[in-house]
FIDOBA-751531 format. One record per residue (C-alpha): y, z, x. Coordinates in Angstrom, 2 decimals. Layout:
BEGIN
@c2: Y	c3: Z	c1: X
...
//
This chain:
BEGIN
@c2: 19.52	c3: 44.74	c1: -148.58
@c2: 19.15	c3: 45.33	c1: -152.32
@c2: 18.40	c3: 48.94	c1: -153.26
@c2: 17.35	c3: 50.54	c1: -156.56
@c2: 18.42	c3: 54.14	c1: -157.21
@c2: 16.50	c3: 56.12	c1: -159.86
@c2: 19.05	c3: 58.48	c1: -161.44
@c2: 16.60	c3: 60.90	c1: -163.09
@c2: 18.99	c3: 63.25	c1: -164.90
@c2: 16.60	c3: 63.00	c1: -167.90
@c2: 13.39	c3: 62.55	c1: -165.89
@c2: 11.52	c3: 59.27	c1: -165.95
@c2: 8.45	c3: 57.49	c1: -167.28
@c2: 6.92	c3: 54.04	c1: -167.02
@c2: 8.44	c3: 52.72	c1: -170.25
@c2: 11.87	c3: 54.16	c1: -169.39
@c2: 11.72	c3: 52.35	c1: -166.04
@c2: 10.89	c3: 49.00	c1: -167.65
@c2: 13.59	c3: 49.59	c1: -170.26
@c2: 16.19	c3: 50.29	c1: -167.56
@c2: 15.23	c3: 47.11	c1: -165.69
@c2: 15.52	c3: 45.03	c1: -168.87
@c2: 18.89	c3: 46.68	c1: -169.52
@c2: 19.94	c3: 45.77	c1: -165.97
@c2: 19.27	c3: 42.09	c1: -166.56
@c2: 15.54	c3: 41.33	c1: -166.26
@c2: 14.71	c3: 38.56	c1: -168.70
@c2: 12.17	c3: 39.74	c1: -171.29
@c2: 10.33	c3: 36.40	c1: -171.38
@c2: 10.18	c3: 36.28	c1: -167.58
@c2: 8.55	c3: 39.72	c1: -167.70
@c2: 6.05	c3: 38.86	c1: -170.44
@c2: 4.67	c3: 35.74	c1: -168.73
@c2: 3.14	c3: 37.43	c1: -165.63
@c2: 1.97	c3: 40.38	c1: -167.76
@c2: 0.01	c3: 37.97	c1: -169.95
@c2: -2.16	c3: 37.05	c1: -166.93
@c2: -3.69	c3: 40.56	c1: -166.99
@c2: -7.08	c3: 40.68	c1: -168.73
@c2: -5.77	c3: 42.97	c1: -171.45
@c2: -5.54	c3: 42.35	c1: -175.17
@c2: -4.69	c3: 44.00	c1: -178.45
@c2: -1.10	c3: 44.94	c1: -177.70
@c2: 2.43	c3: 43.81	c1: -178.53
@c2: 5.60	c3: 44.29	c1: -176.50
@c2: 8.88	c3: 45.27	c1: -178.09
@c2: 12.47	c3: 45.69	c1: -176.92
@c2: 15.39	c3: 47.13	c1: -178.84
@c2: 18.85	c3: 48.46	c1: -178.17
@c2: 19.28	c3: 52.15	c1: -179.03
@c2: 21.79	c3: 54.89	c1: -178.31
@c2: 21.17	c3: 58.16	c1: -176.56
@c2: 24.13	c3: 60.54	c1: -177.06
@c2: 26.45	c3: 57.57	c1: -177.41
@c2: 25.11	c3: 55.65	c1: -174.39
@c2: 23.67	c3: 52.21	c1: -175.14
@c2: 20.14	c3: 51.95	c1: -173.69
@c2: 17.11	c3: 49.67	c1: -173.92
@c2: 13.88	c3: 50.98	c1: -175.45
@c2: 10.74	c3: 49.25	c1: -174.22
@c2: 7.57	c3: 49.76	c1: -176.27
@c2: 3.93	c3: 48.74	c1: -176.00
@c2: 2.21	c3: 48.87	c1: -179.38
@c2: -1.57	c3: 48.97	c1: -178.99
@c2: -3.69	c3: 47.69	c1: -181.88
@c2: -6.91	c3: 49.49	c1: -180.96
@c2: -7.16	c3: 53.08	c1: -182.11
@c2: -8.70	c3: 54.12	c1: -178.80
@c2: -8.58	c3: 52.68	c1: -175.30
@c2: -11.46	c3: 52.93	c1: -172.81
@c2: -11.19	c3: 55.42	c1: -169.94
@c2: -10.97	c3: 52.93	c1: -167.07
@c2: -11.89	c3: 53.66	c1: -163.45
@c2: -9.74	c3: 52.74	c1: -160.45
@c2: -12.20	c3: 49.93	c1: -159.61
@c2: -11.77	c3: 48.40	c1: -163.08
@c2: -7.97	c3: 48.56	c1: -162.85
@c2: -8.06	c3: 47.01	c1: -159.35
@c2: -10.19	c3: 44.16	c1: -160.72
@c2: -7.82	c3: 43.57	c1: -163.65
@c2: -4.86	c3: 43.34	c1: -161.27
@c2: -6.62	c3: 41.26	c1: -158.59
@c2: -7.81	c3: 38.72	c1: -161.17
@c2: -4.29	c3: 38.20	c1: -162.55
@c2: -1.68	c3: 35.61	c1: -161.59
@c2: 0.68	c3: 38.27	c1: -160.24
@c2: 2.18	c3: 37.80	c1: -156.78
@c2: 0.44	c3: 39.45	c1: -153.85
@c2: 3.34	c3: 41.90	c1: -153.45
@c2: 3.24	c3: 42.96	c1: -157.12
@c2: -0.53	c3: 43.37	c1: -156.98
@c2: -0.36	c3: 45.49	c1: -153.82
@c2: 2.40	c3: 47.77	c1: -155.12
@c2: 0.78	c3: 48.19	c1: -158.53
@c2: -2.56	c3: 49.11	c1: -156.99
@c2: -0.85	c3: 51.62	c1: -154.67
@c2: 0.60	c3: 53.38	c1: -157.73
@c2: -2.83	c3: 53.61	c1: -159.38
@c2: -4.41	c3: 54.79	c1: -156.13
@c2: -1.77	c3: 57.53	c1: -155.97
@c2: -2.61	c3: 58.51	c1: -159.55
@c2: -6.33	c3: 58.52	c1: -158.72
@c2: -5.77	c3: 60.77	c1: -155.70
@c2: -3.84	c3: 63.27	c1: -157.83
@c2: -6.42	c3: 63.28	c1: -160.64
@c2: -9.29	c3: 63.59	c1: -158.16
@c2: -7.64	c3: 66.60	c1: -156.54
@c2: -7.02	c3: 68.32	c1: -159.88
@c2: -10.56	c3: 67.71	c1: -161.18
@c2: -12.42	c3: 68.24	c1: -157.89
@c2: -13.73	c3: 64.66	c1: -157.83
@c2: -13.23	c3: 61.43	c1: -155.84
@c2: -10.79	c3: 58.60	c1: -156.54
@c2: -13.61	c3: 56.18	c1: -157.39
@c2: -15.28	c3: 58.60	c1: -159.82
@c2: -12.13	c3: 59.44	c1: -161.75
@c2: -11.88	c3: 57.95	c1: -165.25
@c2: -8.24	c3: 57.50	c1: -166.25
@c2: -7.47	c3: 58.46	c1: -169.84
@c2: -3.78	c3: 58.18	c1: -170.74
@c2: -2.89	c3: 56.30	c1: -167.55
@c2: -5.85	c3: 53.94	c1: -167.92
@c2: -4.74	c3: 52.79	c1: -171.35
@c2: -3.19	c3: 49.39	c1: -171.95
@c2: 0.33	c3: 50.78	c1: -172.41
@c2: 0.28	c3: 52.64	c1: -169.08
@c2: -1.03	c3: 49.60	c1: -167.18
@c2: 1.65	c3: 47.45	c1: -168.77
@c2: 4.35	c3: 50.02	c1: -167.96
@c2: 3.41	c3: 50.30	c1: -164.28
@c2: 2.79	c3: 46.62	c1: -163.60
@c2: 5.79	c3: 45.63	c1: -165.74
@c2: 8.09	c3: 47.87	c1: -163.69
@c2: 6.82	c3: 46.43	c1: -160.40
@c2: 7.33	c3: 42.89	c1: -161.73
@c2: 10.85	c3: 43.80	c1: -162.83
@c2: 11.78	c3: 45.08	c1: -159.39
@c2: 10.48	c3: 41.85	c1: -157.84
@c2: 12.47	c3: 39.73	c1: -160.30
@c2: 15.62	c3: 41.63	c1: -159.31
@c2: 14.90	c3: 41.26	c1: -155.59
@c2: 14.74	c3: 45.00	c1: -154.85
@c2: 13.73	c3: 45.77	c1: -151.27
@c2: 14.36	c3: 49.52	c1: -151.01
@c2: 14.01	c3: 52.45	c1: -153.43
@c2: 15.49	c3: 55.94	c1: -153.60
@c2: 15.88	c3: 58.59	c1: -156.31
@c2: 17.76	c3: 61.69	c1: -157.38
@c2: 16.03	c3: 65.07	c1: -157.79
@c2: 13.74	c3: 64.92	c1: -160.84
@c2: 14.25	c3: 66.88	c1: -164.07
@c2: 10.67	c3: 67.79	c1: -165.08
@c2: 11.23	c3: 70.05	c1: -168.10
@c2: 9.15	c3: 73.09	c1: -169.05
@c2: 6.79	c3: 74.36	c1: -171.75
@c2: 3.43	c3: 72.76	c1: -172.63
@c2: 2.02	c3: 69.45	c1: -173.91
@c2: -1.20	c3: 68.15	c1: -175.44
@c2: -3.16	c3: 65.64	c1: -173.32
@c2: -6.71	c3: 64.25	c1: -173.36
@c2: -8.01	c3: 67.44	c1: -171.70
@c2: -6.18	c3: 69.78	c1: -174.10
@c2: -3.05	c3: 71.92	c1: -173.89
@c2: -1.44	c3: 71.78	c1: -170.43
@c2: 1.66	c3: 73.32	c1: -168.83
@c2: 4.69	c3: 71.18	c1: -167.96
@c2: 4.58	c3: 69.52	c1: -165.54
@c2: 0.92	c3: 68.70	c1: -166.21
@c2: -1.43	c3: 69.41	c1: -163.27
@c2: -1.77	c3: 65.74	c1: -162.31
@c2: 1.98	c3: 65.22	c1: -162.48
@c2: 2.60	c3: 68.36	c1: -160.45
@c2: 0.24	c3: 67.07	c1: -157.76
@c2: 2.17	c3: 63.78	c1: -157.62
@c2: 5.47	c3: 65.66	c1: -157.31
@c2: 4.44	c3: 67.64	c1: -154.22
@c2: 7.14	c3: 67.35	c1: -151.58
@c2: 9.70	c3: 65.86	c1: -154.00
@c2: 12.84	c3: 67.69	c1: -155.18
@c2: 12.45	c3: 68.83	c1: -158.82
@c2: 14.07	c3: 71.19	c1: -161.32
@c2: 13.15	c3: 72.33	c1: -164.83
@c2: 16.44	c3: 71.82	c1: -166.68
@c2: 17.40	c3: 73.63	c1: -169.87
@c2: 15.54	c3: 71.57	c1: -172.50
@c2: 11.88	c3: 72.24	c1: -173.29
@c2: 9.35	c3: 69.42	c1: -173.05
@c2: 7.89	c3: 66.91	c1: -170.61
@c2: 10.50	c3: 64.82	c1: -168.83
@c2: 8.42	c3: 63.25	c1: -166.03
@c2: 5.17	c3: 61.51	c1: -166.91
@c2: 2.32	c3: 60.83	c1: -164.46
@c2: 3.20	c3: 57.12	c1: -164.35
@c2: 6.84	c3: 57.88	c1: -163.58
@c2: 5.94	c3: 60.43	c1: -160.91
@c2: 3.46	c3: 58.06	c1: -159.25
@c2: 5.96	c3: 55.22	c1: -159.13
@c2: 8.72	c3: 57.18	c1: -157.40
@c2: 6.18	c3: 58.85	c1: -155.09
@c2: 4.94	c3: 55.44	c1: -153.93
@c2: 8.18	c3: 53.45	c1: -153.98
@c2: 10.98	c3: 55.82	c1: -152.97
@c2: 11.86	c3: 56.40	c1: -149.32
@c2: 14.37	c3: 59.19	c1: -149.98
@c2: 15.50	c3: 61.64	c1: -152.67
@c2: 18.99	c3: 63.02	c1: -153.10
@c2: 22.50	c3: 61.78	c1: -153.81
@c2: 23.15	c3: 58.11	c1: -154.48
@c2: 23.44	c3: 56.20	c1: -151.17
@c2: 26.58	c3: 54.34	c1: -150.18
@c2: 26.27	c3: 50.92	c1: -151.76
@c2: 28.12	c3: 48.11	c1: -153.45
@c2: 26.99	c3: 48.56	c1: -157.05
@c2: 25.97	c3: 45.37	c1: -158.83
@c2: 24.01	c3: 46.35	c1: -161.95
@c2: 23.32	c3: 49.49	c1: -163.96
@c2: 20.53	c3: 49.79	c1: -166.54
@c2: 19.62	c3: 52.57	c1: -168.98
@c2: 16.03	c3: 52.91	c1: -170.20
@c2: 15.70	c3: 55.07	c1: -173.31
@c2: 13.12	c3: 57.81	c1: -173.69
@c2: 11.28	c3: 58.29	c1: -177.00
@c2: 12.99	c3: 61.57	c1: -177.91
@c2: 16.64	c3: 61.78	c1: -178.90
@c2: 17.72	c3: 65.43	c1: -178.49
@c2: 21.18	c3: 66.41	c1: -179.67
@c2: 23.99	c3: 66.18	c1: -177.11
@c2: 21.67	c3: 64.97	c1: -174.35
@c2: 21.30	c3: 61.32	c1: -173.20
@c2: 17.54	c3: 61.03	c1: -172.84
@c2: 17.52	c3: 57.94	c1: -170.64
@c2: 16.70	c3: 56.86	c1: -167.11
@c2: 19.56	c3: 55.21	c1: -165.26
@c2: 18.70	c3: 52.71	c1: -162.54
@c2: 21.54	c3: 51.58	c1: -160.28
@c2: 21.11	c3: 48.37	c1: -158.29
@c2: 23.30	c3: 47.47	c1: -155.36
@c2: 23.61	c3: 46.16	c1: -151.84
@c2: 23.51	c3: 48.36	c1: -148.77
@c2: 24.18	c3: 47.29	c1: -145.20
@c2: 20.88	c3: 46.29	c1: -143.68
@c2: 20.42	c3: 48.50	c1: -140.65
@c2: 17.27	c3: 49.24	c1: -138.69
@c2: 17.79	c3: 52.28	c1: -136.48
@c2: 16.45	c3: 52.50	c1: -132.96
@c2: 12.90	c3: 53.78	c1: -133.22
@c2: 11.50	c3: 56.46	c1: -130.95
@c2: 8.87	c3: 55.40	c1: -128.41
@c2: 6.28	c3: 57.52	c1: -130.19
@c2: 6.42	c3: 55.47	c1: -133.39
@c2: 2.94	c3: 54.19	c1: -134.18
@c2: 2.01	c3: 50.96	c1: -135.94
@c2: -1.31	c3: 49.23	c1: -136.59
@c2: -2.39	c3: 45.94	c1: -135.05
@c2: -4.90	c3: 43.87	c1: -137.05
@c2: -6.63	c3: 40.95	c1: -135.32
@c2: -9.23	c3: 38.35	c1: -136.17
@c2: -10.54	c3: 35.24	c1: -134.36
@c2: -10.82	c3: 32.07	c1: -136.45
@c2: -12.50	c3: 28.83	c1: -135.37
@c2: -13.41	c3: 27.23	c1: -138.69
@c2: -10.35	c3: 27.53	c1: -140.94
@c2: -8.26	c3: 24.65	c1: -142.25
@c2: -4.98	c3: 24.73	c1: -140.26
@c2: -3.04	c3: 24.23	c1: -143.51
@c2: -4.09	c3: 27.73	c1: -144.61
@c2: -2.42	c3: 29.58	c1: -141.73
@c2: 1.11	c3: 29.25	c1: -143.09
@c2: -0.05	c3: 30.35	c1: -146.52
@c2: -1.72	c3: 33.49	c1: -145.14
@c2: 1.27	c3: 34.32	c1: -142.95
@c2: 3.69	c3: 34.09	c1: -145.90
@c2: 1.42	c3: 36.29	c1: -148.02
@c2: 1.12	c3: 38.89	c1: -145.25
@c2: 4.89	c3: 39.11	c1: -144.81
@c2: 5.31	c3: 39.50	c1: -148.58
@c2: 2.90	c3: 42.46	c1: -148.44
@c2: 5.02	c3: 44.25	c1: -145.87
@c2: 3.68	c3: 43.00	c1: -142.52
@c2: 6.13	c3: 43.75	c1: -139.69
@c2: 5.13	c3: 40.54	c1: -137.90
@c2: 2.44	c3: 37.86	c1: -138.05
@c2: 1.62	c3: 35.45	c1: -135.24
@c2: -1.03	c3: 33.02	c1: -133.96
@c2: -2.44	c3: 32.77	c1: -130.43
@c2: -4.62	c3: 29.85	c1: -129.20
@c2: -7.86	c3: 31.17	c1: -127.66
@c2: -11.17	c3: 29.85	c1: -126.33
@c2: -14.34	c3: 31.21	c1: -127.92
@c2: -18.01	c3: 31.02	c1: -127.00
@c2: -19.52	c3: 27.56	c1: -126.48
@c2: -16.01	c3: 26.45	c1: -125.43
@c2: -14.81	c3: 26.25	c1: -129.02
@c2: -10.99	c3: 26.22	c1: -129.42
@c2: -9.87	c3: 28.85	c1: -131.90
@c2: -6.91	c3: 30.89	c1: -133.11
@c2: -6.35	c3: 34.64	c1: -132.97
@c2: -4.42	c3: 35.80	c1: -136.03
@c2: -2.50	c3: 39.03	c1: -135.41
@c2: -0.72	c3: 41.18	c1: -138.00
@c2: 1.50	c3: 44.16	c1: -137.18
@c2: 1.97	c3: 46.69	c1: -139.96
@c2: 2.68	c3: 50.28	c1: -140.95
@c2: -0.40	c3: 52.40	c1: -141.64
@c2: 0.33	c3: 52.60	c1: -145.38
@c2: 0.17	c3: 48.78	c1: -145.66
@c2: -3.15	c3: 48.41	c1: -143.83
@c2: -5.49	c3: 48.30	c1: -146.84
@c2: -3.52	c3: 45.60	c1: -148.67
@c2: -3.22	c3: 43.44	c1: -145.56
@c2: -6.85	c3: 43.88	c1: -144.52
@c2: -7.90	c3: 42.89	c1: -148.03
@c2: -5.67	c3: 39.79	c1: -147.81
@c2: -7.21	c3: 38.63	c1: -144.52
@c2: -10.77	c3: 39.18	c1: -145.74
@c2: -10.06	c3: 37.24	c1: -148.96
@c2: -7.84	c3: 34.44	c1: -147.72
@c2: -9.30	c3: 33.54	c1: -144.31
@c2: -12.76	c3: 32.53	c1: -143.13
@c2: -13.17	c3: 35.64	c1: -140.99
@c2: -16.31	c3: 37.77	c1: -141.12
@c2: -14.52	c3: 40.87	c1: -139.88
@c2: -11.34	c3: 42.42	c1: -138.46
@c2: -10.32	c3: 44.50	c1: -135.46
@c2: -7.57	c3: 47.05	c1: -135.81
@c2: -6.06	c3: 49.68	c1: -133.57
@c2: -2.93	c3: 51.77	c1: -133.13
@c2: -0.05	c3: 50.68	c1: -130.91
@c2: 3.33	c3: 52.16	c1: -130.02
@c2: 6.57	c3: 50.25	c1: -130.20
@c2: 10.28	c3: 50.69	c1: -129.63
@c2: 12.94	c3: 48.49	c1: -131.21
@c2: 16.67	c3: 48.06	c1: -130.99
@c2: 18.95	c3: 48.94	c1: -133.88
@c2: 19.56	c3: 45.82	c1: -135.98
@c2: 22.14	c3: 44.98	c1: -138.59
@c2: 23.71	c3: 41.91	c1: -140.19
@c2: 27.35	c3: 40.89	c1: -140.17
@c2: 28.67	c3: 38.00	c1: -142.26
@c2: 31.06	c3: 35.48	c1: -140.69
@c2: 33.02	c3: 32.64	c1: -142.25
@c2: 32.70	c3: 29.12	c1: -140.80
@c2: 34.22	c3: 25.82	c1: -141.84
@c2: 30.92	c3: 25.04	c1: -143.57
@c2: 30.30	c3: 28.36	c1: -145.35
@c2: 29.24	c3: 31.98	c1: -144.87
@c2: 26.54	c3: 32.81	c1: -142.32
@c2: 24.89	c3: 36.16	c1: -141.57
@c2: 24.60	c3: 37.01	c1: -137.89
@c2: 21.83	c3: 39.39	c1: -136.80
@c2: 23.03	c3: 41.92	c1: -134.25
@c2: 20.72	c3: 43.75	c1: -131.84
@c2: 22.39	c3: 46.99	c1: -130.76
@c2: 21.91	c3: 50.08	c1: -128.62
@c2: 24.15	c3: 53.14	c1: -128.84
@c2: 26.65	c3: 51.18	c1: -130.92
@c2: 26.96	c3: 48.30	c1: -128.40
@c2: 25.95	c3: 44.75	c1: -129.34
@c2: 23.35	c3: 43.42	c1: -126.90
@c2: 22.46	c3: 40.17	c1: -128.68
@c2: 23.78	c3: 38.19	c1: -131.65
@c2: 21.91	c3: 35.39	c1: -133.40
@c2: 22.97	c3: 33.41	c1: -136.51
@c2: 20.37	c3: 33.54	c1: -139.29
@c2: 18.37	c3: 30.31	c1: -139.39
@c2: 18.10	c3: 30.17	c1: -143.20
@c2: 21.86	c3: 30.51	c1: -143.67
@c2: 22.60	c3: 27.85	c1: -141.04
@c2: 20.04	c3: 25.47	c1: -142.51
@c2: 21.56	c3: 25.93	c1: -145.98
@c2: 25.13	c3: 25.18	c1: -144.95
@c2: 24.01	c3: 22.29	c1: -142.71
@c2: 22.23	c3: 20.66	c1: -145.64
@c2: 25.15	c3: 21.29	c1: -147.97
@c2: 27.86	c3: 20.08	c1: -145.57
@c2: 26.01	c3: 17.16	c1: -144.00
@c2: 26.27	c3: 18.47	c1: -140.45
@c2: 23.45	c3: 19.07	c1: -138.00
@c2: 21.70	c3: 22.42	c1: -137.76
@c2: 22.91	c3: 22.72	c1: -134.16
@c2: 26.53	c3: 22.30	c1: -135.28
@c2: 26.12	c3: 24.93	c1: -138.01
@c2: 24.60	c3: 27.40	c1: -135.54
@c2: 27.35	c3: 26.73	c1: -132.98
@c2: 30.03	c3: 27.25	c1: -135.64
@c2: 28.50	c3: 30.58	c1: -136.65
@c2: 28.28	c3: 31.77	c1: -133.04
@c2: 31.90	c3: 30.76	c1: -132.41
@c2: 33.05	c3: 32.54	c1: -135.58
@c2: 31.26	c3: 35.71	c1: -134.51
@c2: 32.81	c3: 35.62	c1: -131.02
@c2: 36.23	c3: 35.16	c1: -132.57
@c2: 35.62	c3: 38.13	c1: -134.88
@c2: 34.51	c3: 40.33	c1: -131.96
@c2: 37.54	c3: 39.33	c1: -129.87
@c2: 39.83	c3: 40.16	c1: -132.79
@c2: 38.22	c3: 43.62	c1: -133.17
@c2: 38.57	c3: 44.25	c1: -129.43
@c2: 42.28	c3: 43.41	c1: -129.46
@c2: 43.12	c3: 45.66	c1: -132.41
//
């Protein structure tokens, strides 16, 4: 599993995040193309190499032509993102970040998320920063996020509402529950966009997890204080994919809808989109409806935080007139992958475990299909070779 670690020794912001991703290998043109599908105009993107206390970093800039940007509402930003050509996963994550921002602003100003008018974070540069970062993570194949404690700074700053303490009230609201510290340099080190991104994306905060490091990127901040590298470091690497045994009390949501008038070709499309949005599982069940009509029940299992995005997908992409949803409890075995070498190539084997003991082992279909195609053998032969290689590996471990 590919993980991204936000090393926030100098805080973080939206532009620093995009800069770090470009520094880590995201192609600038590949980033610009999906961004151009947003209904935004009057801006130019720039990238340059700079140094921060001797460290080479990438500075990402959004230069806006208009002197003043409109104060957009959450509904307007949702519409801009939904009407783009961005992938479903990028759209869902980007909107989650803006919803998090709206919740914080609404709390600070005693309003509701739909009534809030974004000022700084509703401007073109902030939208580009947030969406650009989410695109960059998708281009790099990041599946999991974590971060260090956040340096927030101290002092005061000028914002649209006037002079505010650091961290600004909206930023402070976003940072609730996260580990922070002031540091010894005055100024703002965590912006609202940066705080919202880590609050939405990151599963844990603390020391860097055990990983096989692959890429490191530095995204430069605007200031260049003496003897201090004002940059965000993002470390990308691979961690062993492990799903721990889940307690019986874990709750998930089940979303269902009955469909009797949808083109069968659309089911696969909807299922792929749902999985990309974080669905735990998607499946179809043949049913009989009123007037003896054959139909299909589409079921999606998901975590509660992914419900809105998945419900929106089903209402938009199927012919349903409504959805049912309810809570369910589940328990799963611990799962991890182990790679084995066969005569045809490397195959990952999925292990189902309990208390450290392997209960089941199954070669990954995609890996077997790939090596079967490449080697000219049947899929059955590739799967058998992988199973045999795993048994041999287990016997070798047992004898040592």
